[in-house]
C-alpha positions in Angstrom: 8.2 11.1 -23.0 4.8 10.5 -23.7 2.2 12.4 -22.5 -1.1 10.6 -20.9 -4.4 12.4 -21.7 -6.2 12.8 -18.4 -9.3 10.6 -18.0 -12.6 12.3 -17.3 -14.1 11.6 -13.9 -17.4 12.1 -15.1 -17.5 8.7 -17.2 -15.7 6.5 -14.9 -16.3 5.7 -11.4 -14.1 3.3 -9.5 -13.1 2.7 -5.9 -9.5 3.7 -4.8 -8.7 -0.2 -4.1 -9.3 -0.8 -7.8 -7.0 1.7 -8.8 -3.4 1.2 -10.1 -1.2 4.2 -10.0 1.4 5.4 -12.6 3.9 8.1 -12.0 2.6 11.5 -12.4 3.2 13.3 -15.6 4.9 16.3 -14.9 5.8 17.8 -11.3 2.9 20.0 -10.6 0.9 20.4 -7.7 -1.7 18.4 -9.1 0.0 16.6 -12.2 -2.2 14.2 -14.0 -2.6 10.6 -13.0 -3.9 7.9 -15.1 -6.4 5.4 -13.4 -7.1 2.1 -14.5 -10.3 0.5 -14.2 -10.5 -3.0 -12.6 -13.6 -5.2 -14.2 -16.5 -5.7 -11.8 -15.7 -3.2 -9.4 -17.6 0.1 -8.9 -17.3 2.9 -6.7 -21.0 2.6 -5.7 -21.0 -1.1 -5.5 -18.1 -1.3 -2.5 -17.7 0.3 0.9 -15.7 2.9 -0.5 -19.0 4.6 -1.1 -18.7 6.5 1.7 -16.1 8.8 -0.3 -17.5 11.0 -2.5 -15.8 13.8 -4.8 -17.5 17.0 -5.5 -17.1 17.7 -9.2 -17.6 21.4 -10.5 -15.3 21.1 -13.8 -12.6 23.4 -12.3 -9.5 21.7 -11.4 -7.9 18.3 -12.4 -7.7 17.6 -8.8 -11.3 17.2 -7.1 -12.5 18.2 -4.1 -13.2 15.1 -1.7 -15.8 14.7 0.9 -16.0 12.1 3.6 -18.6 10.7 6.0 -18.8 7.5 7.9 -15.6 5.6 9.0 -13.6 7.7 6.5 -14.6 11.1 8.3 -14.2 9.5 12.1 -10.6 8.1 10.4 -9.4 11.5 9.2 -10.5 13.2 12.3 -8.3 10.8 14.3 -5.3 11.2 12.2 -5.7 15.2 12.6 -5.6 15.0 16.3 -1.9 13.3 15.6 -0.8 16.1 13.1 -2.8 19.4 14.0 -3.0 19.5 17.7 0.5 18.7 18.8 1.4 22.5 19.0 -1.7 24.2 20.8 -2.1 21.0 22.8 1.2 21.5 24.6 0.5 25.1 25.4 -0.4 24.3 28.9 2.6 23.5 29.5 3.8 27.2 29.5 1.1 29.6 29.3 0.5 30.8 32.9 4.2 31.0 33.4 4.7 33.2 30.3 2.0 35.3 31.4 3.1 36.2 34.9 6.3 37.1 36.0 5.4 37.4 39.7 2.9 35.8 41.9 -0.8 36.7 40.4 -3.5 38.2 42.6 -6.8 36.2 42.8 -8.1 39.0 40.5 -5.3 38.9 37.8 -5.5 35.3 37.8 -9.5 35.1 36.9 -8.8 37.7 34.4 -6.0 35.8 32.8 -8.3 32.3 32.7 -11.3 34.4 31.3 -8.8 35.8 28.3 -7.7 32.0 27.7 -11.3 30.8 27.7 -12.8 33.5 25.4 -9.7 33.6 23.6 -9.9 29.7 22.9 -14.0 30.4 22.1 -13.9 33.2 19.9 -10.4 32.7 18.1 -10.2 29.2 17.6 -14.1 27.6 18.1 -16.0 30.4 16.0 -13.4 32.4 13.8 -11.2 29.6 12.6 -13.4 26.4 12.8 -16.7 28.0 12.2 -15.8 30.7 9.6 -12.1 30.6 8.2 -12.2 26.9 7.5 -15.2 27.6 5.3 -12.6 29.8 3.1 -11.2 26.7 0.9 -10.1 26.6 -2.6 -11.0 23.1 -3.7 -10.6 21.5 -0.2 -7.0 23.2 0.2 -6.6 26.0 3.0 -4.1 28.4 4.1 -3.3 32.0 3.3 -2.5 31.3 -0.2 -5.7 29.1 -0.9 -7.7 32.5 -0.3 -5.7 34.0 -2.8 -6.3 31.3 -5.2 -10.0 31.2 -4.5 -9.9 34.9 -5.2 -8.3 34.7 -8.5 -11.2 32.4 -9.6 -13.4 35.4 -9.6 -10.9 38.0 -10.9 -8.1 37.7 -13.5 -5.3 38.7 -11.1 -2.7 36.0 -11.8 -0.4 35.3 -14.5 0.3 31.6 -14.7 3.0 29.3 -16.0 1.7 27.7 -19.5 3.0 24.4 -18.1 0.5 24.8 -15.2 -2.4 26.1 -17.0 -2.2 22.7 -19.0 -2.5 20.4 -16.2 -4.8 22.6 -13.4 -8.1 24.4 -15.1 -8.8 27.6 -13.2 -12.3 29.0 -14.5 -13.4 32.9 -14.2 -16.9 33.2 -12.6 -19.2 34.5 -15.2 -20.1 38.1 -15.1 -23.7 36.9 -15.1 -23.1 34.9 -11.9 -22.1 38.2 -9.8 -24.1 40.8 -8.1 -23.4 44.4 -9.1 -21.1 45.1 -6.1 -19.0 41.8 -6.9 -18.7 43.2 -10.4 -17.6 46.2 -9.4 -15.1 44.7 -7.3 -13.8 42.7 -9.7 -13.4 45.4 -12.1 -11.5 47.4 -9.9 -9.2 44.3 -9.2 -8.5 43.5 -12.7 -7.7 47.1 -13.7 -5.5 48.3 -10.9 -1.9 47.2 -11.0 -1.5 48.5 -7.4 -4.5 46.1 -6.1 -2.8 43.4 -7.7 0.5 43.8 -6.4 -0.9 44.3 -3.0 -2.6 41.2 -3.2 0.2 39.2 -4.1 2.6 40.6 -1.8 -0.3 39.7 1.4 -0.8 36.3 -0.2 3.1 35.3 -0.3 3.8 37.5 3.2 1.4 35.4 4.9 2.5 32.0 3.7 5.7 32.8 4.2 5.0 33.7 8.1 3.5 30.1 8.3 6.1 28.5 6.4 8.7 30.1 8.8 6.8 28.1 11.8 7.6 25.0 9.8 11.1 25.8 11.0 10.2 27.5 14.4 8.0 25.3 15.8 10.1 21.9 15.6 13.0 23.7 17.1 10.8 25.1 20.0 8.8 21.9 20.7 11.6 19.1 21.0 14.0 21.5 22.5 11.4 22.3 25.4 10.4 18.7 25.6 14.1 17.5 26.1 14.9 20.7 28.6 12.1 18.9 30.7 14.4 16.5 31.9 16.2 19.2 33.8 13.2 18.5 36.5 14.8 15.1 36.7 18.7 15.7 36.4 19.3 19.3 37.2 22.9 19.2 35.9 22.2 18.3 32.5 24.4 20.4 29.9 23.4 22.7 27.5 25.4 20.6 24.7 23.8 17.6 25.9 20.4 19.3 25.3 21.0 20.7 21.9 22.8 17.6 20.5 20.0 15.0 21.8 17.3 17.6 20.4 19.2 17.7 16.9 19.0 13.9 17.0 15.4 13.7 17.5 14.9 16.6 14.7 16.8 14.2 12.1 14.8 11.4 12.9 11.6 13.2 12.8 12.6 14.6 9.1 13.7 10.9 8.1 10.2 9.7 8.7 8.0 12.4 7.0 8.3 10.0 3.4 5.8 7.8 5.4 3.2 10.2 4.7 0.8 12.2 6.4 -2.0 9.3 6.9 0.7 6.8 8.4 2.6 9.6 10.7 -0.7 11.0 11.9 -2.2 7.5 12.8 0.9 6.9 14.6 1.2 10.1 16.4 -2.7 10.2 17.2 -2.2 8.0 20.6 0.4 10.2 21.9 -1.5 13.5 21.8 -4.7 11.7 22.7 -3.3 10.4 26.1 -1.7 13.9 26.5 -4.9 15.9 26.0 -6.8 13.4 28.6 -4.3 13.7 30.7 -4.9 17.2 30.7 -8.6 16.8 31.1 -8.2 14.7 34.0 -5.8 16.5 35.9 -8.2 19.8 35.2 -11.0 17.8 36.7 -8.9 16.4 39.8 -7.6 20.2 40.4 -11.0 21.8 39.9 -12.7 19.3 42.3 -10.2 19.0 45.2 -9.0 23.2 45.0 -11.1 25.6 43.9 -14.2 25.4 41.8 -14.8 28.8 42.1 -12.8 30.2 39.2 -15.6 29.0 37.1 -16.8 32.5 37.3 -14.1 33.1 34.8 -16.6 32.3 32.2 -17.5 35.7 32.6 -16.3 38.3 30.4 -16.2 40.9 33.1 -13.0 39.6 34.6 -11.4 39.7 31.3 -12.3 43.3 31.0 -11.5 44.2 34.4 -7.9 42.5 34.0 -7.3 45.6 31.4 -8.8 48.3 33.5 -6.7 47.2 36.8 -3.5 46.4 35.1 -3.6 49.2 32.0 -0.4 48.9 30.1 1.2 45.9 32.0 -2.1 44.0 31.4 -1.8 44.6 27.4 1.7 43.4 27.7 1.1 40.1 29.4 -1.1 39.3 26.2 1.9 37.7 24.9 1.7 35.1 27.0 -2.1 34.5 26.8 -2.0 34.7 23.0 0.7 31.2 23.3 -2.8 29.4 24.2 -3.6 29.4 20.6 -0.3 29.3 18.9 -0.2 27.0 16.1 -4.1 27.5 15.5 -3.1 29.0 12.1 -2.4 24.9 11.2 -6.2 23.9 11.2 -6.3 25.9 8.3 -3.1 25.6 6.8 -3.6 21.7 6.9 -7.3 21.7 5.9 -6.0 20.1 2.5 -5.0 16.9 4.6 -7.7 16.4 6.4 -11.3 18.2 5.3 -13.2 20.7 7.2 -15.6 18.3 8.8 -12.8 16.1 10.0 -11.2 19.2 12.0 -14.4 20.7 13.5 -15.3 17.3 14.7 -11.8 16.7 16.1 -11.6 20.1 17.8 -15.2 21.1 18.9 -15.7 17.3 20.3 -12.3 16.6 21.9 -9.5 19.1 21.6 -11.5 21.9 22.5 -12.8 20.7 26.1 -9.8 19.0 26.9 -7.5 22.4 26.8 -10.7 24.5 28.2 -10.5 22.6 31.4 -6.7 21.9 31.7 -6.5 25.7 32.0 -9.5 25.9 34.3 -7.9 23.4 36.3 -4.4 24.9 36.5 -6.0 28.2 37.6 -7.7 26.2 40.5 -4.5 24.7 41.6 -2.6 28.3 41.3 -5.4 30.2 43.2 -4.6 27.8 46.0 -0.7 27.3 46.0 1.8 30.0 46.1 4.4 29.7 43.5 2.6 27.2 41.3 2.5 29.5 38.1 6.1 29.1 37.4 5.3 25.7 36.2 2.0 25.3 35.9 1.3 21.6 34.5 3.7 19.8 36.6 3.3 21.5 39.7 -0.6 20.7 39.4 0.0 17.4 38.3 -1.8 15.1 41.2 0.2 12.7 43.5 1.9 9.7 41.5 1.3 11.1 38.2 4.4 12.9 37.6 6.7 10.9 35.8 3.8 9.2 33.7 2.8 12.8 32.8 6.4 13.8 32.1 7.1 11.1 29.6 3.7 11.9 27.7 4.4 15.7 27.9 8.0 15.1 26.2 6.4 12.9 23.3 3.6 15.3 22.8 6.0 18.0 22.7 7.9 16.2 19.8 4.5 15.6 18.0 3.8 18.9 18.1 6.4 19.5 15.4 4.5 17.7 13.0 1.7 20.2 13.0 4.0 22.7 10.6 5.9 20.1 8.8 2.6 19.4 7.2 1.2 22.6 7.0 4.7 23.7 4.8 4.1 20.9 2.3 0.3 21.7 2.0 0.9 25.5 1.3 4.0 25.0 -1.1 2.0 22.7 -3.6 -1.0 26.0 -3.5 2.1 28.5 -4.5 3.3 25.9 -7.2 -0.2 25.9 -8.6 -0.4 29.4 -9.0 3.2 29.8 -10.4 4.7 31.4 -7.7 7.5 28.7 -7.1 9.4 26.7 -9.5 7.5 23.3 -10.0 9.4 20.6 -7.8 8.8 16.9 -7.3 6.1 16.3 -4.7 4.5 12.6 -3.8 0.9 12.1 -2.7 1.2 9.7 0.1 -2.3 8.4 0.1 -4.8 6.5 -2.3 -7.9 7.3 -0.1 -7.0 11.0 0.8 -5.6 12.6 -2.3 -4.6 15.8 -0.4 -2.0 14.3 1.4 1.7 15.2 -0.1 5.5 15.0 0.6 8.0 17.2 -0.8 11.4 15.6 -0.5 13.4 18.6 -1.2 11.5 20.8 1.4 11.6 18.2 4.0 15.5 18.4 3.9 15.5 22.4 3.8 13.4 22.4 7.0 15.7 19.8 8.7 18.7 21.9 8.1 17.0 25.1 9.0 15.3 23.7 12.1 18.9 22.2 13.5 20.3 25.8 12.9 17.4 27.3 14.7 18.1 24.7 17.8 22.0 25.5 17.9 21.2 29.7 17.8 18.3 29.6 20.6 19.6 26.6 22.5 17.2 27.8 25.2 13.3 27.6 24.7 12.6 30.6 27.0 14.2 32.8 24.2 12.3 31.4 21.3 8.9 31.9 23.4 10.0 35.9 23.8 10.1 35.9 19.9 7.1 33.8 19.0 4.8 35.9 21.8 6.5 39.3 20.3 5.9 38.6 16.8 2.3 37.6 17.4 1.7 40.6 19.1 
């Protein structure tokens, strides 16, 4: 096959609508693609001027920056892909935290922990700080390792990838004295190179394992919700229905992140708006005094009062932000500003009020902690909320599926995985990819996990233990 030379992006400025793509040459993460310019069209003479690409001469794939309608479109898509997992946590956080009726002080302590966990771990740590540690727009644990490899010669790459992906070492005179010393140490120490490699690969492996576990857990939990309506439904029916839905979910993956995210976003938006509305309702009609949990005093007093049992109950509290790693892992598909916009302006306030409202209801109704979401639903809203909850839990599976595709493309780029076929599914958003072979492996894995667990409570125990 004849190899086509890459065209320099510094000499050609074109709109995505004026691009005719041909199949990629090679199978690497960022394989060369030829772009054909159509006469009379320029990126700066069309509405595509709202899409910019930052050029630093390092990679064939350029980091994209979006603004205007494209930024809001990406933020909308990210809601449908990223927040399905963390967004469905209100279904089980309180029931997983308490094994018996909580006292008012313990309830306020747990709510305070949830509030500050979402604020510090998600809003401050991930959304504000971690999302900035990207490598040419890519996120995830291995992206940090890839970024580090630009500053130090710690990776031995496949020659085939080196021809397709340019990785320049930062010049010595651009580094501070401390950075020079650190780079020299990493480049000369075989132990440090091996340690960084192990940590990077282990981090990716843990996130990718969620690509198998999360779809099984979320859909299994959603179907088990039917027991509320039909208590005599058999376990085999639940497992069989779950497997059928999983197969359908993986069959639609070739459509691409953009189409799937746009289709799933309304479901997650309605689900989060339900949580927002129910939270405000319970806060107004039951116990608005739970707002005092914004004081971190109640979180500290919770541990002092409960001692060892308080620390053990953190397994349930941590479920409030399960799936937060997807914000970073899916960065390459959406961009930092889109994720920050969707979380801070929509996801965060909806979830915050959901947990506050549930606490307000639990404080006035004994036994409500066992099924906090459905017990706190306003009158007449049970069946609509049940349908939306099931759909939202199914959508939650997409979060880690997309993250798995993004992470695998990164480890291929640094030659830690054999080159396999991958498809770029969007003309506008170049970071959105689909990997057929991985998709079918994930499908088989999730079906096996579903059959093995057969009950979501067993899975939740495993997840909370791992996160501790």
